[in-house]
C-alpha positions in Angstrom: 3.0 -22.0 9.3 0.7 -19.4 10.1 -2.9 -20.0 10.4 -5.4 -19.8 7.7 -8.8 -19.4 9.6 -8.7 -15.5 9.7 -7.5 -15.3 6.1 -10.7 -17.6 5.0 -13.1 -15.2 7.0 -11.9 -12.4 5.0 -12.2 -14.3 1.5 -15.8 -14.8 2.4 -16.2 -11.3 3.2 -15.2 -10.2 -0.1 -17.6 -12.7 -2.0 -20.7 -12.9 0.1 -22.1 -9.8 -1.9 -21.5 -11.4 -5.3 -24.3 -13.3 -7.2 -22.6 -17.1 -6.8 -24.5 -18.4 -9.6 -22.9 -15.9 -12.2 -19.4 -16.5 -10.4 -19.9 -20.2 -11.4 -21.3 -19.7 -14.9 -18.2 -17.5 -15.4 -15.4 -20.2 -14.7 -14.6 -18.4 -11.3 -15.0 -21.7 -9.4 -13.2 -20.7 -6.1 -15.1 -17.4 -5.9 -17.9 -19.1 -6.4 -17.2 -21.7 -3.6 -16.7 -18.9 -1.2 -19.9 -17.1 -2.3 -22.0 -20.3 -1.8 -20.7 -20.7 1.9 -21.4 -17.1 2.4 -25.0 -17.8 1.1 -25.4 -21.1 3.3 -24.2 -19.0 6.2 -27.4 -16.7 5.8 -29.6 -19.1 4.9 -28.5 -22.9 5.3 -31.5 -24.2 3.1 -30.4 -22.3 0.0 -31.2 -24.8 -2.9 -28.9 -23.2 -5.2 -26.1 -22.6 -2.7 -26.2 -26.3 -1.7 -26.2 -27.4 -5.4 -23.3 -25.1 -6.2 -21.1 -25.9 -3.4 -19.8 -29.2 -4.6 -19.4 -28.2 -8.2 -17.3 -25.2 -7.6 -15.3 -27.1 -5.2 -14.5 -29.7 -7.6 -13.6 -27.5 -10.1 -11.8 -25.4 -8.4 -9.7 -28.5 -6.9 -9.4 -29.7 -10.1 -7.5 -26.1 -11.4 -5.1 -26.0 -8.2 -4.0 -29.4 -8.2 -3.5 -28.8 -12.2 -1.4 -25.7 -11.1 0.7 -28.0 -8.5 1.5 -30.5 -11.2 2.9 -28.0 -13.6 5.1 -26.2 -10.8 6.5 -29.7 -10.3 7.0 -30.5 -13.9 10.5 -28.7 -13.8 9.7 -25.8 -16.0 10.7 -22.5 -14.5 13.2 -21.4 -11.9 13.3 -23.3 -8.9 12.2 -20.9 -6.4 9.3 -20.8 -8.7 8.3 -24.1 -8.9 8.5 -24.1 -5.0 6.3 -21.2 -4.9 3.9 -22.3 -7.2 3.4 -25.7 -5.4 3.2 -23.9 -2.2 0.4 -21.7 -3.2 -1.3 -24.4 -4.8 -1.6 -26.4 -1.7 -2.2 -23.3 0.3 -5.3 -22.4 -2.0 -6.8 -26.0 -1.6 -6.3 -25.8 2.4 -8.1 -22.4 2.4 -11.1 -24.0 0.8 -10.9 -26.7 3.6 -10.7 -23.9 6.3 -13.5 -22.0 5.0 -16.0 -25.2 5.6 -14.3 -25.9 8.6 -14.6 -22.4 10.3 -18.2 -22.0 8.6 -19.5 -24.5 11.0 -21.8 -25.5 8.3 -22.7 -29.3 7.8 -23.3 -30.4 4.5 -24.1 -34.1 3.8 -22.6 -35.8 1.1 -19.7 -33.1 0.8 -16.3 -33.3 2.4 -13.5 -31.2 1.3 -9.7 -33.1 1.6 -7.8 -31.6 4.4 -4.3 -31.1 2.4 -2.1 -29.8 5.9 0.3 -32.6 5.5 0.8 -31.6 1.5 0.9 -27.9 2.3 3.6 -28.6 5.3 5.4 -30.5 3.2 5.4 -27.8 0.4 6.4 -25.1 2.9 9.0 -27.2 4.2 10.7 -27.8 0.4 10.6 -24.3 0.1 12.3 -23.6 3.4 14.8 -26.1 2.8 15.5 -24.8 -0.5 15.8 -21.3 0.4 17.9 -21.7 3.4 20.5 -23.9 1.6 20.7 -21.3 -1.2 20.9 -18.5 1.6 24.0 -20.6 3.0 25.7 -20.6 -0.4 25.4 -17.2 -0.9 26.3 -16.1 2.0 29.8 -18.1 1.8 30.9 -16.2 -1.1 31.7 -13.0 1.9 30.8 -10.1 -0.5 27.8 -7.6 0.2 25.9 -8.3 -2.6 25.8 -12.0 -2.3 24.9 -11.3 1.4 21.7 -9.1 0.6 20.7 -12.0 -2.0 21.4 -14.3 1.0 19.4 -12.4 3.5 16.3 -12.5 0.9 16.6 -16.1 0.6 16.9 -17.0 4.4 13.9 -14.4 5.0 11.7 -16.8 2.6 12.8 -19.6 4.3 11.3 -17.9 7.7 8.3 -17.2 5.8 7.5 -20.5 4.6 8.6 -22.4 8.2 9.1 -20.0 10.9 12.1 -21.1 12.7 13.5 -23.4 10.6 16.7 -25.0 11.9 18.7 -22.0 12.7 17.5 -19.6 10.2 17.2 -16.6 12.7 20.6 -16.5 13.5 21.6 -17.2 9.6 19.2 -14.2 8.7 21.0 -11.7 10.8 24.8 -12.7 10.0 23.5 -11.9 6.4 21.9 -8.7 7.6 25.0 -7.8 9.1 27.0 -8.6 6.2 24.9 -7.0 3.8 24.4 -4.1 5.6 26.7 -1.0 5.1 27.2 1.0 8.4 28.0 4.5 7.9 29.2 6.7 11.1 28.7 10.3 11.0 31.9 11.0 12.5 31.8 14.7 12.4 29.3 17.0 13.0 30.2 20.7 13.5 28.1 24.0 13.5 29.9 27.3 13.7 27.6 29.6 15.6 30.2 32.3 15.9 28.9 34.7 18.7 25.1 33.7 18.1 23.2 32.2 20.8 21.5 29.0 19.1 20.4 26.1 20.1 20.8 23.5 17.4 20.9 20.2 19.4 17.8 18.9 17.0 19.7 19.4 13.9 22.0 16.3 14.1 19.0 14.0 15.3 17.0 15.2 12.3 19.4 14.2 9.9 20.3 10.7 11.6 16.7 10.3 11.2 16.4 11.3 8.0 19.4 9.4 6.7 18.2 6.0 8.3 14.5 6.6 7.0 16.2 6.3 3.4 18.6 3.7 4.2 16.1 1.3 5.5 15.1 -0.5 2.5 18.5 -0.2 1.1 20.6 -1.9 3.4 22.1 1.3 4.9 22.5 2.3 8.6 23.6 5.5 10.0 25.2 6.3 13.5 25.9 9.2 15.4 29.0 9.5 17.6 27.1 9.4 20.9 25.2 5.9 19.7 26.2 3.6 21.9 25.5 0.6 19.4 28.0 2.4 16.9 30.8 0.9 19.0 29.6 -2.4 18.4 29.4 -2.4 14.6 31.9 -2.8 11.5 32.2 0.9 10.2 32.3 1.1 6.5 31.7 4.6 5.6 32.5 8.1 7.6 30.4 10.8 6.8 31.4 14.3 8.3 29.0 17.4 8.3 30.0 21.2 8.9 27.4 23.7 9.0 29.2 27.6 8.9 29.1 30.9 7.1 25.7 31.2 9.6 24.6 35.0 9.6 21.5 37.1 10.5 21.0 40.5 9.5 19.7 43.3 11.9 16.0 44.1 11.6 15.6 46.6 8.7 12.4 48.5 8.2 11.2 50.6 5.1 8.4 52.7 5.1 6.1 53.6 1.6 3.1 54.6 0.1 1.0 53.6 -2.8 -1.9 54.2 -4.3 -4.7 51.8 -5.2 -8.4 52.5 -7.6 -10.7 50.1 -8.4 -14.0 50.3 -10.5 -17.4 49.5 -9.0 -21.2 49.8 -9.5 -23.5 51.9 -7.5 -27.1 51.9 -7.6 -28.6 55.5 -8.3 -30.4 57.5 -5.7 -32.2 59.1 -8.0 -33.6 56.8 -10.4 -35.0 53.6 -9.3 -33.5 50.2 -10.9 -30.4 52.3 -12.6 -27.0 52.1 -11.6 -23.6 53.9 -12.6 -20.3 53.0 -12.5 -17.8 55.0 -10.3 -13.7 54.9 -9.6 -13.0 54.8 -5.9 -9.4 55.1 -4.4 -7.5 55.1 -1.4 -3.5 55.5 -0.5 -1.7 52.6 1.5 1.2 54.0 3.8 2.8 50.5 4.6 6.1 49.2 7.0 8.1 46.3 5.7 10.2 44.9 8.5 12.6 42.3 7.0 15.0 39.9 8.7 18.1 38.3 6.2 19.7 34.8 6.9 22.0 32.7 5.5 24.2 29.3 6.2 26.2 26.5 4.3 26.6 22.9 5.3 29.4 20.9 3.7 29.1 17.2 3.5 31.8 14.6 2.8 31.4 10.7 2.4 34.7 8.8 2.7 35.3 4.9 2.4 36.5 3.5 6.3 38.9 1.2 4.4 40.7 3.1 1.5 39.9 6.5 2.7 38.7 7.5 -0.6 36.2 10.0 -1.1 32.7 8.5 -2.1 31.0 12.1 -2.2 31.3 15.4 -1.1 29.2 18.9 -1.7 28.5 22.1 -0.5 24.3 22.7 0.5 23.7 26.7 0.8 20.3 28.2 2.1 18.8 31.6 2.4 15.8 32.7 4.3 14.1 35.7 4.5 11.4 36.5 7.3 9.2 39.3 6.3 6.4 41.3 7.9 3.9 44.2 6.5 1.9 46.4 8.4 0.0 49.6 7.4 -3.0 52.0 7.5 -5.2 53.0 4.5 -6.4 56.5 3.9 -9.6 57.0 1.4 -12.2 54.7 0.2 -12.1 50.9 1.7 -13.8 49.5 -1.3 -10.8 50.2 -3.5 -8.6 47.9 -1.5 -7.6 44.3 -2.5 -7.4 41.4 -0.9 -3.5 41.8 -0.4 -4.2 45.4 0.8 -6.5 44.3 3.3 -3.8 41.3 4.5 -1.3 44.4 5.1 -3.8 46.8 6.9 -5.2 44.0 9.1 -1.5 42.6 9.6 -0.1 43.3 13.1 3.3 43.4 14.2 4.6 41.4 17.4 8.3 40.7 17.5 11.2 39.9 15.0 12.3 36.2 15.0 14.6 34.9 17.5 17.9 33.3 16.1 16.4 29.7 16.7 13.6 30.3 14.6 15.3 31.6 11.9 18.0 28.8 12.0 15.3 26.3 11.8 14.1 27.6 8.5 17.6 27.6 7.0 17.9 23.5 8.4 14.7 22.9 6.8 16.0 24.2 3.4 19.5 22.3 4.0 17.3 19.1 5.2 15.3 18.9 2.0 18.5 19.5 -0.6 20.6 17.2 1.9 17.9 14.6 1.7 17.6 14.5 -2.4 21.3 14.1 -2.4 21.4 11.1 0.0 18.5 9.0 -1.9 20.6 9.5 -5.0 24.1 8.1 -3.2 22.1 5.2 -0.8 19.2 4.3 -3.5 
């Protein structure tokens, strides 16, 4: 059972700024109890807090003991009963620890230590979840193994290291998990010189991020740990139809105009509206690119296809530069962006390929979440 001292201090902090008397009058006796301790730590002679503390403790204790009796009555599921008993004793023990950790010495007030009862409640809950976990594990199917893992995890939470729960929890997890091996990852670059080593790692990272909370683990062919695992599914990935156009340049001209208000030079305080114009000579540079990724997932035993699909991607890199002639006041923000734009170099294949893989990854992740949710 974990230490309660830090938790008790946090509870004290949460109620230190709340009116102790108001909490007591509202019937929130546990909160009033912690608030009274906070008041007494600030001022040990606080008469109101000294009066409320034992009364709040008595009322809160009665409530938690009643909750425990209800839980012991046998209503509801076994796990809920055990949780109710444990949580009741945990709340009672928190109050005791709060006084012990506060350093306060209050005459005629001595809260009860529920360590024995709390430890027994934790032991009972751990034993029940442990036994339930073992029964589920004996069914030898993945769904039951997941439920077994959940029960064994709860047993370990109630009583860390209970019996051989750590080993059994690992056994249940291994039986519950679906191991997927990315058995093929093919990137067909053709005559393009591209470093695509990042893409496989990105895919594996994203797949495991999706599978972590859903009992799926993904491995690559170069993952040494995969050799010691039972493989349940195979995933094959192929990147192909990778193409990049040459840099295309297009020059064009367009006119712009804008009505503006100007002050009169002849009559003070007067103004007039005029139309200003300008001509933009722009150069548009474009590189188009595309790629396709196919994925296919098969069952390792039956070799039947679980899912397969084709994911296309297209990306256009564009750069606009230009000059203007005429009145600059006619230019819009978009016109200024063109005029102020500068052209250095067109993107290389690696940059374009990364943009394509970003698009593919977004679609791929969406589809994998649907499959491995």
